[in-house]
C-alpha positions in Angstrom: -16.4 4.6 -4.2 -14.7 1.3 -3.5 -15.0 0.3 -7.2 -13.2 3.5 -8.2 -10.5 3.0 -5.6 -10.0 -0.6 -6.6 -9.6 0.4 -10.3 -6.9 2.9 -9.2 -5.1 0.2 -7.2 -5.3 -2.2 -10.1 -3.8 0.3 -12.5 -1.1 1.1 -10.1 -0.4 -2.6 -9.5 0.0 -3.2 -13.3 2.4 -0.3 -13.7 4.4 -1.4 -10.6 4.7 -5.0 -12.0 6.0 -3.7 -15.3 8.6 -1.6 -13.4 9.7 -4.6 -11.4 10.1 -6.6 -14.7 12.3 -3.8 -16.0 14.3 -3.5 -12.8 15.1 -7.2 -12.5 16.1 -7.4 -16.2 19.1 -5.2 -15.3 22.4 -6.9 -14.5 23.8 -4.2 -12.1 23.6 -5.2 -8.4 21.6 -2.9 -6.1 22.2 -2.8 -2.4 19.4 -1.4 -0.4 19.9 -0.5 3.3 17.2 -1.9 5.5 18.5 -0.6 8.8 15.7 0.2 11.3 15.0 3.8 12.0 15.0 5.1 15.5 12.0 4.1 17.5 9.2 6.6 17.9 7.0 7.5 20.8 3.4 6.9 19.7 0.5 8.4 21.6 -3.1 8.0 20.4 -6.5 8.6 21.9 -9.6 10.8 22.2 -12.2 12.3 24.4 -15.9 12.4 23.4 -19.1 13.9 24.8 -20.4 10.4 25.5 -20.4 9.2 29.1 -18.0 6.2 29.0 -14.5 5.0 29.8 -12.1 6.8 27.5 -8.6 5.5 26.7 -5.1 6.7 25.6 -2.7 4.2 24.1 1.1 4.8 24.5 3.6 2.6 22.6 7.1 2.4 21.2 7.2 1.9 17.4 8.6 -1.3 15.9 10.8 -1.8 12.9 9.3 -2.3 9.5 10.1 -6.0 9.4 9.1 -6.7 13.0 5.9 -8.9 13.1 5.1 -8.4 16.8 2.8 -5.7 18.0 4.3 -2.4 19.2 5.6 -2.4 22.8 3.3 -0.7 25.3 4.9 1.9 27.6 4.1 1.6 31.3 4.5 3.9 34.3 3.4 7.0 32.5 1.4 9.8 34.2 -1.6 10.7 32.0 -4.3 13.4 32.4 -6.8 15.1 30.3 -7.7 18.6 31.5 -10.6 20.9 30.6 -11.7 24.3 31.9 -13.1 23.2 35.2 -12.0 19.5 35.5 -9.1 17.1 35.1 -9.5 13.4 34.3 -6.8 11.1 35.6 -6.0 8.0 33.5 -4.7 4.7 35.0 -2.8 1.9 33.2 -4.8 -1.3 32.9 -3.6 -4.6 34.4 -4.3 -6.5 31.2 -2.5 -4.4 28.6 0.7 -2.4 29.1 0.6 1.1 27.7 -3.3 1.3 27.7 -4.5 4.1 30.1 -8.2 4.5 31.0 -10.3 7.2 32.6 -12.9 6.4 35.3 -16.3 5.2 33.9 -19.0 7.7 32.9 -16.5 10.4 31.9 -17.7 12.9 29.3 -16.3 16.0 27.6 -18.4 19.1 27.1 -19.1 20.5 23.6 -17.4 23.8 22.9 -14.6 23.3 25.4 -10.9 22.8 24.8 -9.1 19.8 26.3 -5.4 19.2 26.9 -3.7 15.8 27.1 -0.6 15.7 29.3 1.8 12.8 29.4 4.9 12.3 31.5 7.2 9.4 30.9 10.8 8.4 30.6 10.9 7.2 26.9 14.7 7.4 26.5 15.2 5.7 29.8 17.8 8.2 31.1 16.1 8.4 34.5 14.4 11.8 33.8 10.8 11.9 32.6 9.9 13.9 29.5 6.7 16.0 29.2 4.3 15.8 26.2 1.0 17.5 25.5 -1.7 17.9 22.9 -4.8 20.1 22.7 -8.1 19.7 21.0 -11.4 21.6 20.9 -14.5 19.5 21.3 -17.0 20.4 18.5 -20.7 20.8 18.8 -22.6 17.6 17.7 -24.6 17.2 14.5 -28.2 16.0 14.4 -29.2 12.8 12.8 -32.8 12.6 11.7 -33.0 9.5 9.5 -31.3 7.4 6.8 -32.7 5.6 3.8 -31.5 3.4 0.9 -31.8 3.5 -2.9 -30.1 1.8 -5.8 -27.2 3.9 -7.2 -27.7 5.6 -10.5 -23.9 5.9 -11.0 -22.6 2.4 -9.9 -24.3 -0.8 -10.9 -25.2 -3.2 -8.1 -24.5 -0.6 -5.5 -26.9 0.8 -2.8 -26.6 4.4 -1.6 -27.2 5.1 2.0 -28.7 8.6 2.3 -28.7 10.9 5.3 -31.1 13.5 6.6 -30.1 15.8 9.5 -28.4 19.0 10.5 -24.7 20.0 10.6 -23.3 21.2 13.9 -23.7 24.8 15.1 -20.8 26.9 16.3 -18.5 26.5 13.4 -18.4 28.0 9.8 -16.8 24.8 8.5 -17.7 21.3 9.7 -15.9 18.0 9.3 -17.7 14.8 9.9 -16.5 11.2 10.4 -19.2 8.8 9.3 -19.4 5.1 10.2 -22.0 2.5 9.2 -23.1 -0.5 11.3 -25.0 -3.6 10.2 -26.6 -5.4 13.2 -24.2 -3.6 15.5 -21.1 -4.7 13.4 -19.1 -1.9 11.9 -18.9 -2.2 8.1 -16.1 0.4 7.5 -13.9 -0.7 10.3 -10.5 -0.1 8.6 -8.6 3.2 8.0 -9.2 2.9 4.2 -12.9 2.7 4.9 -13.2 5.9 7.0 -15.5 8.4 5.4 -14.5 12.1 6.1 -17.1 14.7 5.0 -16.3 18.4 4.6 -19.4 20.7 4.3 -17.6 23.7 2.9 -19.5 23.3 -0.4 -22.9 23.2 1.2 -24.5 26.5 2.4 -27.5 25.1 4.3 -27.2 23.6 7.8 -30.1 21.3 7.1 -29.3 18.5 4.7 -31.6 16.1 2.9 -30.8 12.8 1.1 -27.0 13.3 1.1 -25.4 10.0 -0.1 -22.8 9.0 2.5 -22.1 5.4 1.6 -22.1 3.2 -1.5 -22.5 -0.5 -0.6 -21.4 -3.1 -3.1 -24.2 -5.7 -3.2 -21.9 -8.3 -4.8 -19.7 -8.2 -1.6 -20.7 -10.3 1.4 -19.4 -7.7 3.8 -21.6 -5.0 2.3 -24.6 -6.8 0.9 -27.8 -5.9 2.9 -30.4 -8.6 3.7 -34.0 -8.1 4.5 -34.4 -7.2 8.2 -30.8 -5.9 8.7 -30.7 -3.1 11.2 -28.5 -0.4 9.7 -27.1 2.3 12.0 -25.2 5.4 10.8 -23.0 7.2 13.3 -21.9 10.8 12.6 -19.1 12.4 14.6 -18.2 16.1 14.4 -14.4 16.2 14.3 -11.9 19.0 14.2 -10.2 20.1 10.9 -6.8 19.0 12.3 -8.1 15.5 13.0 -9.7 15.3 9.5 -6.4 16.3 8.0 -4.6 13.6 10.1 -7.0 10.9 8.9 -6.9 11.9 5.2 -3.1 12.1 5.3 -2.9 8.6 6.8 -5.2 7.3 4.1 -3.0 8.8 1.4 0.0 7.1 2.9 -1.9 3.8 3.0 -3.1 4.1 -0.6 0.3 5.2 -1.9 1.3 8.0 -4.3 -0.9 9.0 -7.2 0.4 9.5 -9.8 3.0 6.8 -9.2 6.0 9.1 -9.9 4.9 11.8 -7.5 7.1 12.8 -4.6 7.5 10.6 -1.6 4.9 11.0 1.2 5.9 13.2 4.2 5.6 12.0 7.7 2.0 12.2 8.9 1.8 15.3 11.1 1.0 14.8 14.8 -0.4 17.3 17.3 1.5 15.6 20.2 4.3 18.0 21.2 7.3 17.6 23.5 7.7 20.4 26.0 11.4 20.0 25.4 11.9 19.5 21.6 15.7 19.5 22.1 15.5 15.9 23.5 15.3 14.6 19.9 12.6 12.0 20.5 10.5 11.3 17.5 6.7 11.4 18.1 3.7 10.0 16.2 0.0 9.7 16.9 -2.8 12.1 17.7 -5.1 13.3 20.4 -8.5 14.7 19.5 -12.0 15.4 20.9 -15.3 14.9 19.2 -19.1 14.6 19.6 -21.6 12.5 17.7 -25.0 11.1 17.2 -26.6 8.2 15.4 -29.7 7.0 13.7 -31.0 3.6 12.5 -33.3 1.9 10.1 -34.3 -1.6 9.1 -33.5 -2.6 5.5 -36.7 -4.0 3.9 -35.5 -4.4 0.4 -35.6 -2.3 -2.7 
């Protein structure tokens, strides 16, 4: 998968280089405005079915040419509410804009949760209200994983999955991550694997290839005795769309002369849209499971 993507990026880079050569051979001067756009309110976080301390991050977006991290927004009131319970989040002392639940908080599969945020983003002395809602899907079942050399890509290992897709939904979306000795291999947005089961009729799955690991790359090459863990999270269709849209924005347009990308849609909504504040980010809920195996060579 990474090889195919790298070839696409290489081809795009060659074409882009040729375009720059053509552009800079022109004698007419071009003035491009680099004025910063209005800052956005960015809210991102999630609730899972695991008992742990969950977080919501609230920041103010920076300009494109600003190298410092986005500014965290303090003094917000943040809650996550379900059918029978409400979790109150408190801002940490060590990072502004980071809000945490109490420890051992867990959502319940099949329930809908609403994030509520109250803050004064435009600093006019009156707080604005924001909210987002997400259903918490039922978890998948992970039975086992295994490895085999890829028949399609030379020097690649396939990581295969055996298990069962979640109940309670006709169409399932899974976010899959792979760990080697507790270290996440696909830890960047470009490495996220989103799986849609709409083309598979059976709930039980056997030997489904979920990862292709390049054995010429140090970050992906497996060694004898490595403990490999696959984590599978059941996510909502809306969050799957959010991630894939963000990936498309990261990779750029394909073909190169296609239309410009649209803003990545958020599910964070202002209760008073007339205030004109721009919003980005996402709130979601998900459930998951994991399974591990030691790599003992081919």
